[in-house]
Backbone as a printed PyTorch tensor [residue, N CA C, xyz], in Angstrom:
tensor([[[ 78.3620,   1.7860, 124.4910],
         [ 77.3090,   2.2880, 124.3450],
         [ 77.2440,   4.0240, 124.5120]],

        [[ 76.2950,   4.3250, 123.2810],
         [ 75.8210,   5.7030, 123.3790],
         [ 75.7010,   6.7120, 124.4120]],

        [[ 76.0080,   7.6970, 124.4140],
         [ 75.9470,   8.5440, 125.6630],
         [ 74.2880,   8.7470, 125.5910]],

        [[ 73.6090,   9.1190, 124.2670],
         [ 72.3700,   9.1420, 124.5590],
         [ 71.5240,   8.3220, 125.0080]],

        [[ 71.6470,   6.9960, 124.9680],
         [ 71.1290,   5.8180, 125.4330],
         [ 71.4550,   5.7940, 126.7790]],

        [[ 72.3440,   6.0680, 127.4840],
         [ 72.7480,   6.2950, 129.1520],
         [ 71.7540,   7.4410, 129.4530]],

        [[ 71.6950,   8.4370, 128.8340],
         [ 70.7180,   9.5250, 129.4480],
         [ 69.2530,   9.1880, 129.2050]],

        [[ 68.9670,   8.3930, 128.4480],
         [ 67.8500,   8.0150, 128.1100],
         [ 67.3250,   6.9090, 129.3050]],

        [[ 68.1700,   6.1220, 129.5920],
         [ 67.7920,   4.8770, 130.3760],
         [ 67.6890,   5.8390, 131.8310]],

        [[ 68.6000,   6.7760, 131.9610],
         [ 68.5690,   7.5410, 133.4870],
         [ 67.2120,   8.2800, 133.5300]],

        [[ 67.0070,   8.8760, 132.3710],
         [ 65.5310,   9.6400, 132.0730],
         [ 64.6090,   8.5700, 132.8300]],

        [[ 64.4740,   7.2830, 131.7590],
         [ 63.5960,   6.2860, 132.3850],
         [ 63.2450,   6.1660, 133.5720]],

        [[ 64.4100,   5.9090, 134.3760],
         [ 64.3030,   5.4570, 135.6560],
         [ 63.8180,   6.6680, 136.4390]],

        [[ 64.6140,   7.4580, 136.0450],
         [ 63.9210,   9.1570, 136.9870],
         [ 62.6760,   9.3170, 136.8640]],

        [[ 62.2110,   9.2890, 135.7040],
         [ 60.6810,   9.4490, 135.5000],
         [ 59.5800,   8.5640, 136.2170]],

        [[ 59.9790,   7.4180, 136.1300],
         [ 59.2750,   6.2480, 136.3590],
         [ 59.3360,   6.4640, 138.1980]],

        [[ 60.1230,   6.6800, 138.5350],
         [ 60.4990,   6.6820, 140.0230],
         [ 59.7080,   7.9880, 140.4990]],

        [[ 59.6060,   9.3720, 140.0610],
         [ 59.2480,  10.1770, 140.2170],
         [ 57.6520,  10.1210, 139.9650]],

        [[ 56.9230,   9.3610, 139.1180],
         [ 55.7790,   9.1090, 138.6870],
         [ 55.3190,   8.3240, 140.0240]],

        [[ 55.9980,   7.2720, 140.1670],
         [ 55.4710,   6.4140, 141.3490],
         [ 55.3720,   7.1100, 142.6830]],

        [[ 56.3880,   8.0360, 142.9640],
         [ 56.1860,   8.6980, 144.3190],
         [ 54.9520,   9.6960, 144.4420]],

        [[ 54.7210,  10.5970, 143.0670],
         [ 53.3800,  11.3110, 143.0890],
         [ 52.2670,  10.5180, 143.2840]],

        [[ 52.4060,   9.2100, 142.3940],
         [ 51.2920,   8.6510, 142.8110],
         [ 50.9940,   8.0780, 144.0010]],

        [[ 51.8240,   7.4590, 144.8730],
         [ 51.7130,   7.2460, 146.1820],
         [ 51.5240,   8.6090, 147.0620]],

        [[ 51.7260,   9.7640, 146.8460],
         [ 51.3500,  10.8440, 147.2730],
         [ 49.8150,  11.3240, 147.4170]],

        [[ 49.7560,  11.0570, 145.8960],
         [ 48.0650,  11.2740, 145.6210],
         [ 47.1840,  10.6360, 146.1670]],

        [[ 47.8930,   9.2480, 146.3730],
         [ 46.7120,   8.2300, 146.7540],
         [ 46.6490,   8.5390, 148.4370]],

        [[ 47.3610,   9.1410, 149.2200],
         [ 47.2000,   9.4880, 150.5720],
         [ 46.0970,  10.4090, 150.6010]],

        [[ 45.9380,  11.0530, 149.5340],
         [ 44.8470,  12.2750, 150.0640],
         [ 43.3740,  12.0400, 149.8000]],

        [[ 43.3130,  11.0050, 149.1330],
         [ 41.7770,  10.4050, 148.7860],
         [ 41.2670,   9.8740, 149.9530]],

        [[ 39.7480,   9.5880, 150.1640],
         [ 39.2320,   9.1640, 151.1280],
         [ 39.3560,   7.4170, 150.6610]],

        [[ 39.1200,   6.7470, 151.8190],
         [ 39.1540,   5.4700, 151.5750],
         [ 38.4570,   4.5840, 150.6800]],

        [[ 37.1000,   5.1950, 150.0730],
         [ 36.3910,   4.6120, 149.4560],
         [ 36.2890,   5.3720, 147.8280]],

        [[ 37.4730,   6.1820, 147.4870],
         [ 37.1600,   7.1420, 146.4980],
         [ 37.8090,   6.1280, 145.0210]],

        [[ 37.0270,   6.1440, 144.1260],
         [ 37.2780,   5.7600, 142.6880],
         [ 38.6600,   5.8170, 142.4040]],

        [[ 39.2140,   7.2330, 142.3460],
         [ 40.6510,   7.6090, 142.1050],
         [ 41.5610,   6.8430, 143.2020]],

        [[ 41.4060,   6.3950, 144.6460],
         [ 42.1760,   5.6190, 145.0310],
         [ 42.0010,   4.3740, 144.6640]],

        [[ 41.1890,   3.6440, 144.1490],
         [ 41.1740,   2.6400, 143.4880],
         [ 41.8720,   2.3880, 141.9570]],

        [[ 41.8650,   3.5050, 141.5540],
         [ 42.6970,   3.5680, 140.2340],
         [ 44.1970,   3.4630, 140.6780]],

        [[ 44.3960,   4.1410, 141.4870],
         [ 45.7820,   4.3280, 141.7650],
         [ 46.4700,   3.0320, 142.2910]],

        [[ 45.6650,   2.4680, 142.8470],
         [ 46.3380,   1.0090, 143.8400],
         [ 46.2780,   0.2540, 142.7790]],

        [[ 45.9890,   0.1630, 141.6540],
         [ 46.1780,  -1.0060, 140.2970],
         [ 47.6540,  -0.9680, 140.1760]],

        [[ 48.1430,  -2.0940, 140.0500],
         [ 49.8480,  -2.0390, 139.7210],
         [ 49.7600,  -3.4920, 138.7390]],

        [[ 50.5470,  -2.9460, 137.7970],
         [ 50.7990,  -4.5070, 136.9570],
         [ 52.2610,  -4.7200, 137.2340]],

        [[ 52.7040,  -5.9950, 137.5330],
         [ 53.8690,  -6.4830, 138.0600],
         [ 54.7550,  -7.4820, 136.9890]],

        [[ 54.9920,  -7.1990, 135.8550],
         [ 55.8590,  -8.2030, 135.1360],
         [ 57.2220,  -8.3380, 135.4290]],

        [[ 57.6030,  -9.5080, 135.0070],
         [ 58.7750, -10.0320, 135.2870],
         [ 58.9820, -11.1180, 135.8330]],

        [[ 60.0010, -11.7210, 136.2730],
         [ 60.6090, -12.8380, 136.8690],
         [ 60.3120, -13.0270, 138.3830]],

        [[ 59.8190, -14.0590, 138.4970],
         [ 59.7190, -14.5250, 140.1030],
         [ 61.0520, -14.5460, 140.6690]],

        [[ 61.6190, -14.7410, 141.8790],
         [ 62.8200, -14.8570, 142.2850],
         [ 63.0840, -16.4560, 142.2100]],

        [[ 64.0280, -16.9580, 141.5900],
         [ 64.3320, -18.4680, 141.3230],
         [ 65.6720, -18.8020, 141.7060]],

        [[ 65.8960, -19.9530, 142.4610],
         [ 67.1170, -20.5060, 143.2150],
         [ 67.7650, -21.3080, 142.4410]],

        [[ 68.7420, -21.4130, 142.2530],
         [ 69.6360, -22.6970, 141.5280],
         [ 70.6840, -22.8920, 142.4360]],

        [[ 70.8100, -24.4190, 143.1900],
         [ 71.5110, -24.5690, 144.1380],
         [ 72.6170, -25.7910, 143.4600]],

        [[ 73.6860, -25.3900, 143.3030],
         [ 74.8830, -26.2580, 142.8710],
         [ 75.5460, -26.9990, 143.8870]],

        [[ 75.2120, -27.0070, 145.2140],
         [ 75.9830, -27.8210, 146.2600],
         [ 76.7010, -26.5430, 146.9410]],

        [[ 77.8870, -26.4040, 146.2720],
         [ 78.6920, -25.2050, 146.8030],
         [ 78.5260, -24.0170, 146.5740]],

        [[ 77.7930, -23.7470, 145.4240],
         [ 77.3370, -22.4590, 145.1330],
         [ 75.9250, -21.8110, 145.0020]],

        [[ 75.0660, -21.1460, 145.5200],
         [ 73.9490, -20.9920, 145.3590],
         [ 73.6400, -19.6520, 144.5920]],

        [[ 72.4150, -19.5640, 143.6780],
         [ 72.2080, -18.3800, 142.6610],
         [ 70.8220, -18.2550, 143.0270]],

        [[ 70.3530, -16.8920, 143.1470],
         [ 69.0460, -16.3180, 143.3190],
         [ 69.0940, -15.2650, 142.5100]],

        [[ 67.8780, -15.4390, 141.4810],
         [ 67.8000, -14.1580, 140.3760],
         [ 66.5110, -13.9450, 140.0850]],

        [[ 65.9230, -12.8610, 139.9690],
         [ 64.6000, -12.3790, 139.4010],
         [ 64.6700, -11.2040, 139.3350]],

        [[ 63.9020, -10.5300, 138.6120],
         [ 63.3260,  -9.3480, 138.6710],
         [ 62.0710,  -8.6450, 138.3500]],

        [[ 61.3470,  -7.8210, 139.3180],
         [ 59.9290,  -7.5340, 138.9880],
         [ 59.8920,  -6.0460, 138.9210]],

        [[ 59.1760,  -5.6930, 138.1620],
         [ 58.7220,  -4.1710, 137.8680],
         [ 57.1900,  -3.8410, 137.9990]],

        [[ 57.3750,  -2.9260, 138.9620],
         [ 55.8270,  -2.5820, 139.7010],
         [ 55.4850,  -1.3980, 138.9950]],

        [[ 54.5340,  -1.4150, 138.1560],
         [ 54.0170,  -0.1500, 137.3600],
         [ 52.7250,   0.2170, 137.5870]],

        [[ 52.2400,   1.3650, 138.0190],
         [ 51.1910,   2.1940, 137.9800],
         [ 50.9380,   3.0630, 137.3140]],

        [[ 49.7430,   3.5730, 137.0730],
         [ 48.9850,   4.7970, 136.0340],
         [ 50.2810,   6.0290, 136.4850]],

        [[ 50.2950,   6.2900, 137.5980],
         [ 51.2750,   7.7990, 137.5520],
         [ 52.9460,   7.2930, 137.1690]],

        [[ 53.4080,   6.0220, 137.3920],
         [ 54.5350,   5.7020, 137.0160],
         [ 54.7940,   5.8480, 135.4710]],

        [[ 53.7530,   5.3090, 134.7710],
         [ 53.7220,   5.2340, 133.3010],
         [ 53.5240,   6.7710, 132.9700]],

        [[ 52.6310,   7.5510, 133.5590],
         [ 52.9500,   9.0320, 132.9340],
         [ 53.8560,   9.6610, 133.2280]],

        [[ 54.8610,   9.7020, 134.3350],
         [ 55.9770,  10.0770, 134.6160],
         [ 56.8070,   9.5140, 133.4980]],

        [[ 56.9780,   8.3600, 133.2240],
         [ 57.7540,   7.6730, 132.0820],
         [ 57.6170,   8.4190, 130.6850]],

        [[ 56.1290,   8.7120, 130.3560],
         [ 55.8190,   9.2640, 129.1200],
         [ 56.5380,  10.7110, 129.2510]],

        [[ 55.8450,  11.5210, 130.2530],
         [ 56.3440,  12.8730, 130.2990],
         [ 57.9780,  12.9360, 130.2240]],

        [[ 58.7580,  12.2090, 130.8520],
         [ 60.0360,  12.3540, 130.6600],
         [ 60.7490,  12.0320, 129.5460]],

        [[ 60.0070,  10.8120, 128.8170],
         [ 60.5440,  10.5530, 127.4890],
         [ 60.4730,  11.6300, 126.6490]],

        [[ 59.1440,  12.7750, 126.7150],
         [ 58.7580,  13.7420, 125.6820],
         [ 59.9700,  14.7020, 126.0580]],

        [[ 60.2230,  14.8660, 127.3260],
         [ 61.2220,  15.9730, 127.5790],
         [ 62.4950,  15.9080, 127.2200]],

        [[ 62.9830,  14.5260, 127.3760],
         [ 64.1120,  13.7490, 126.6090],
         [ 64.2150,  14.1060, 125.5280]],

        [[ 62.9390,  13.6980, 124.6780],
         [ 63.2510,  14.0670, 123.2410],
         [ 63.4140,  15.3930, 122.7350]],

        [[ 62.6240,  16.1930, 123.5630],
         [ 62.7350,  17.7640, 123.0900],
         [ 64.4320,  18.0570, 123.5660]],

        [[ 65.0300,  17.8160, 124.5450],
         [ 66.3450,  18.1060, 124.9450],
         [ 67.4220,  17.8790, 123.9320]],

        [[ 67.3340,  16.3490, 123.5870],
         [ 68.3640,  15.7610, 122.6930],
         [ 67.9180,  15.9050, 121.3610]],

        [[ 66.9200,  15.8230, 120.7810],
         [ 66.6190,  16.3300, 119.1130],
         [ 66.1720,  17.4790, 118.8370]]])
């Protein structure tokens, strides 16, 4: 695996986490009936629901969900731009 790919994956994860954290912090600042608060509360959850396969002596549970909101996507875009400027 290329070193740039590893850096890109790390940047994507860190950027998404920072964006989600900033979104949660901003969410707490606005009053209950605020339009901004409603916008920040919208999440998209693509992925696989947890599924269990029971083989009698062995049981597997697998699945993955990604929760994305506006600020997580913005954080992702900003860190991708920074990554591109640093690497290219």
